[in-house]
Structure formats: C-alpha cells, structure tokens
C-alpha positions as CSV (number, residue, x, y, z in Angstrom):
1,M,-4.1,19.7,-28.2
2,I,-5.8,20.7,-25.0
3,S,-6.5,17.8,-22.6
4,T,-10.1,17.1,-21.5
5,P,-11.3,15.2,-18.4
6,F,-11.8,12.2,-20.6
7,S,-8.5,12.4,-22.4
8,P,-5.8,9.7,-21.9
9,N,-2.6,10.6,-20.1
10,I,-3.9,13.5,-18.0
11,G,-2.2,14.5,-14.8
12,F,-2.0,17.0,-11.9
13,E,-1.7,20.2,-13.9
14,D,-4.6,19.2,-16.1
15,F,-6.8,18.7,-13.0
16,R,-5.8,22.1,-11.7
17,R,-7.1,23.5,-15.0
18,F,-10.3,21.5,-14.8
19,A,-11.0,22.7,-11.3
20,S,-11.1,26.3,-12.6
21,D,-13.3,25.5,-15.6
22,P,-16.9,26.7,-14.9
23,A,-18.2,24.7,-17.9
24,L,-17.4,21.4,-16.2
25,S,-19.6,19.6,-13.7
26,K,-18.1,18.5,-10.3
27,H,-17.7,15.0,-11.6
28,E,-16.1,16.1,-14.9
29,K,-13.6,18.2,-12.9
30,V,-12.3,15.0,-11.4
31,G,-12.2,13.0,-14.6
32,F,-15.7,11.3,-14.8
33,P,-18.7,11.7,-17.0
34,D,-21.7,12.6,-14.9
35,S,-23.3,9.2,-15.7
36,Y,-20.4,7.4,-13.9
37,R,-20.8,9.2,-10.6
38,Q,-24.2,10.9,-10.5
39,G,-26.4,8.9,-8.0
40,Y,-23.6,6.6,-7.1
41,E,-21.6,8.5,-4.5
42,D,-23.6,7.3,-1.5
43,A,-22.9,3.7,-2.6
44,I,-19.2,4.5,-3.2
45,F,-18.8,6.1,0.2
46,A,-20.5,3.2,1.9
47,D,-18.1,0.8,0.2
48,I,-15.2,2.9,1.2
49,R,-16.3,2.9,4.9
50,S,-16.8,-0.8,4.9
51,K,-13.1,-1.2,4.1
52,L,-11.4,1.8,5.6
53,T,-12.7,1.1,9.1
54,N,-10.5,3.6,10.8
55,L,-12.6,6.4,9.4
56,G,-14.5,8.0,12.2
57,V,-12.0,7.2,15.0
58,A,-12.7,9.9,17.6
59,G,-9.6,12.0,18.3
60,G,-7.8,10.5,15.3
61,R,-6.8,11.8,11.9
62,A,-7.9,10.9,8.4
63,M,-6.4,12.0,5.2
64,D,-7.7,12.1,1.6
65,I,-4.9,12.3,-1.0
66,G,-6.2,13.6,-4.3
67,A,-9.5,14.6,-2.7
68,G,-11.1,16.3,-5.8
69,C,-14.3,18.3,-5.5
70,S,-17.1,15.9,-5.9
71,D,-19.5,14.9,-3.1
72,L,-17.1,12.2,-1.9
73,P,-14.8,14.5,0.0
74,R,-17.8,16.4,1.3
75,Q,-19.3,13.1,2.7
76,L,-15.9,12.3,4.2
77,M,-15.6,15.7,5.8
78,E,-19.1,15.5,7.3
79,F,-18.6,11.9,8.5
80,C,-15.3,12.8,10.3
81,A,-16.7,16.0,11.8
82,Q,-19.6,14.0,13.3
83,A,-17.2,11.4,14.7
84,G,-14.7,14.0,16.1
85,Q,-11.9,13.0,13.8
86,D,-9.6,15.5,12.1
87,I,-9.4,15.3,8.3
88,V,-6.5,16.5,6.0
89,L,-7.3,17.0,2.3
90,V,-4.5,17.1,-0.1
91,D,-4.9,18.4,-3.7
92,S,-4.3,21.4,-5.8
93,A,-5.2,24.9,-4.4
94,E,-7.7,25.2,-7.2
95,M,-9.5,21.9,-6.3
96,L,-9.4,22.6,-2.6
97,S,-10.9,26.0,-3.0
98,L,-14.1,24.3,-4.2
99,L,-14.6,22.7,-0.8
100,A,-15.9,24.5,2.2
101,D,-13.6,25.1,5.3
102,A,-14.4,23.4,8.6
103,P,-13.0,23.4,12.1
104,N,-11.7,19.8,11.9
105,L,-10.3,20.3,8.4
106,S,-6.8,21.1,7.2
107,K,-6.2,21.7,3.4
108,I,-2.7,21.1,2.1
109,A,-2.2,22.3,-1.5
110,G,0.3,20.5,-3.7
111,A,1.1,17.3,-5.5
112,F,1.8,14.6,-3.0
113,P,4.4,13.5,-2.0
114,D,6.3,16.6,-3.3
115,I,5.1,19.0,-0.7
116,E,7.8,20.5,1.4
117,G,7.7,19.5,5.0
118,F,4.6,17.4,4.6
119,A,6.1,14.0,5.5
120,D,7.9,15.3,8.6
121,R,4.7,17.0,9.8
122,Y,2.4,14.0,9.4
123,R,4.7,11.0,9.8
124,S,3.2,8.2,11.9
125,S,0.2,10.3,12.7
126,V,-2.6,9.2,10.4
127,D,-5.2,6.6,11.2
128,A,-6.8,6.3,7.8
129,I,-5.6,7.4,4.4
130,L,-8.0,7.4,1.3
131,C,-6.6,7.7,-2.2
132,Y,-9.6,7.2,-4.5
133,S,-9.4,6.9,-8.3
134,V,-6.0,8.7,-8.2
135,I,-3.3,6.1,-8.4
136,Q,-3.6,5.7,-12.2
137,Y,-2.6,9.3,-12.7
138,V,0.4,8.9,-10.4
139,F,1.4,5.8,-12.4
140,L,1.4,7.9,-15.5
141,E,3.5,10.9,-14.4
142,S,5.4,10.0,-11.3
143,S,6.7,7.1,-9.3
144,V,3.8,5.0,-8.0
145,F,6.1,3.1,-5.6
146,R,7.5,6.4,-4.0
147,F,3.9,7.7,-3.7
148,V,2.7,4.7,-1.8
149,D,5.9,4.4,0.3
150,E,5.6,8.0,1.4
151,A,1.9,7.6,2.2
152,L,2.5,4.4,4.3
153,S,5.1,6.3,6.3
154,L,2.3,8.5,7.6
155,L,0.3,5.7,9.2
156,V,0.1,5.1,12.9
157,P,0.4,1.5,14.2
158,G,-2.9,-0.1,13.2
159,G,-3.4,2.6,10.5
160,Q,-5.0,1.9,7.1
161,M,-4.6,3.1,3.5
162,L,-7.2,2.4,0.9
163,I,-6.1,2.8,-2.7
164,G,-9.5,2.7,-4.2
165,D,-11.0,2.5,-7.6
166,V,-7.9,1.1,-9.3
167,P,-8.5,0.6,-13.1
168,N,-6.8,-2.7,-13.9
169,V,-6.7,-3.4,-17.6
170,S,-6.1,-7.1,-16.9
171,K,-9.3,-7.3,-14.9
172,R,-11.1,-5.4,-17.6
173,K,-10.0,-7.8,-20.3
174,R,-11.0,-10.9,-18.2
175,F,-14.4,-9.4,-17.7
176,F,-15.1,-8.5,-21.4
177,A,-13.7,-11.9,-22.5
178,S,-16.3,-13.6,-20.3
179,D,-19.9,-14.4,-21.3
180,T,-21.2,-12.0,-18.7
181,G,-18.9,-9.2,-20.0
182,K,-20.0,-9.8,-23.5
183,R,-23.6,-9.5,-22.5
184,F,-22.9,-6.3,-20.6
185,H,-21.0,-4.8,-23.6
186,K,-23.8,-5.5,-26.0
187,E,-26.5,-4.1,-23.7
188,F,-24.5,-1.0,-22.7
189,M,-23.3,-0.3,-26.3
190,K,-26.6,-1.3,-27.9
191,T,-24.8,-3.6,-30.4
192,D,-24.8,-7.2,-31.5
193,R,-21.0,-7.4,-31.7
194,D,-18.8,-8.8,-29.0
195,P,-16.2,-6.5,-27.4
196,E,-12.7,-6.6,-28.9
197,V,-10.3,-8.0,-26.3
198,R,-6.7,-8.6,-27.0
199,F,-4.3,-10.4,-24.6
200,N,-0.5,-10.7,-24.6
201,Q,0.2,-7.2,-26.0
202,I,2.0,-4.1,-24.6
203,E,-0.4,-1.8,-22.8
204,L,1.3,1.5,-22.7
205,N,0.2,3.7,-19.8
206,Y,-2.3,1.2,-18.3
207,M,-2.1,-0.4,-14.9
208,D,-2.5,-4.2,-15.0
209,D,-2.2,-7.2,-12.7
210,S,1.6,-6.8,-12.6
211,V,1.4,-3.3,-11.1
212,V,-1.4,-4.1,-8.7
213,L,0.3,-7.2,-7.4
214,A,3.7,-5.5,-7.2
215,L,2.1,-2.8,-5.0
216,V,0.8,-5.5,-2.7
217,Q,4.1,-7.3,-2.7
218,R,6.1,-4.1,-1.9
219,A,3.9,-3.2,1.0
220,R,4.1,-6.7,2.5
221,A,7.9,-6.7,2.0
222,Q,8.1,-3.5,4.1
223,G,6.2,-5.0,7.0
224,F,2.6,-4.0,6.1
225,E,-0.4,-6.2,5.4
226,A,-1.9,-5.7,2.0
227,Y,-5.0,-7.1,0.2
228,I,-6.7,-6.8,-3.1
229,L,-10.4,-6.3,-2.5
230,P,-13.4,-6.3,-4.9
231,Q,-15.7,-3.3,-5.1
232,G,-19.3,-3.6,-4.1
233,P,-21.5,-4.9,-7.0
234,G,-23.6,-1.7,-7.0
235,L,-20.7,0.5,-7.9
236,P,-20.6,1.8,-11.5
237,M,-17.2,0.2,-12.5
238,A,-17.0,-2.7,-10.1
239,N,-16.6,-5.2,-13.0
240,R,-13.3,-3.6,-14.1
241,R,-11.9,-1.8,-11.1
242,E,-10.7,-3.0,-7.6
243,D,-9.3,-1.7,-4.4
244,I,-6.0,-2.2,-2.4
245,L,-6.2,-2.1,1.4
246,I,-2.9,-1.8,3.2
247,T,-2.6,-1.8,7.0
248,R,0.3,-1.1,9.4
249,P,0.4,-3.8,12.1
C-alpha cells in the first residue's frame, strides 16, 4: 500500500517521494491538508518568532531541521536575510530543491543526524534551531533522544532550540474530554455526538505526555533549560499540540 501525506507511520523516504509529486500542494508535501496551513502560516511564524528569540541575530546562524517546502521556510529565509543571519536548511535533496537559493543560505541534504561530518561542522555554532512538526516522524522511525541530543550539541552558549508543533495524544484526549473540546468536535464534525475518548490504553506510535516530559527531563539533566509552551490560540491545532523550548545556558 502506497503511503499518502495523511497516512499514519510515514517517514523520511515518504516525504522525499511527496516532494517530487506534482499532484500535491506545498502543504500536502509536508503532511498537512491545505485547510490546516492555508492562511495560517503568518500566525505560525509569528508564534515561532515569539519563542525562538535568537532568530534574526545579526552575524549569527539559524538552522531549520526538516525544513519542508511550505511558506514557513521561505519566511524564515527572508527574515534571516533581512537581519544578516546565516540560515542552514536540512532536509532531503528533493524537498530542498523546491526552495530558492540565497547568499545567506546553506542547504544540507540528508536525514539528520545521520549526515556525515554534519555534527563536526556545526558543533557549538548555531544560535537558533527550529524543528517544526517533525519530531513525531523521528519518534516513529529513529531515536528521538539521539536526534535531540545531537541537535543540542550544535548550540552556542545562549543558543535555543524550538521543537514546535508537537502532537501530544495526552493533550488531545484532555481537550476532547472537556466541555470545550466536545463543543469544538460537534461544530467541526457537524454532529450531535460527543468525540470518543479512551484513557489508560496503549497508544502505539503516538507521542504522549511521557515522551514530551522525558525530552524536557533529558535536556535538563544534560545542563540545558527546557520548557513546555502552549501554542498561540490562533494556530490551527493549538488545542492539541504544544512546543518544547530548550536553551543552552
């Protein structure tokens, strides 16, 4: 069975194929229906900037791991160029080919962190790392702890990493079990029935509170500060996703 952008359990090789599929929109190529991103990316980027405050540091370096090809990396590239900050985009060659080149831009093709020489080249040299709506795919097909450990090794003192748009099934359940979540479900689905929510069961392949909290605990145990942050209320999935901000003291 061929995976689609909305299939469960997709990974790096699937996204390489999506990037080369002319039938898919720029949002579908990175795993979203158009309705989940169209018209929202300005608000998403503003939310990112409010948390990842090292973006735009003149003379510094920013990095987007799993950049994709939507308008978000384009906004990031333009913002960094105007500020005089170098930007490194990491993704498949197929995905990166959909983004224009620029003087302040480096494109690194491959699946992070398994890119030869990458860690040695960029260790302790990055002011701001963005990893947006990517960590769930790492969780499925790789080691999420190794991924984050390797990324944190790239930060300068005072550097920041934002692991954004984390789908947390525990947060999702809490929302849909609430009166607010029930109303949201009924209005969105055009139904009179409450959403089905089941607690205390195995959730194969889904990130939950235990994973999110473990990432925070691991970062803190390694000498970093780490925080779980809510998304802005205007974002399309703010009621069931959240962000992790990690800083190197």
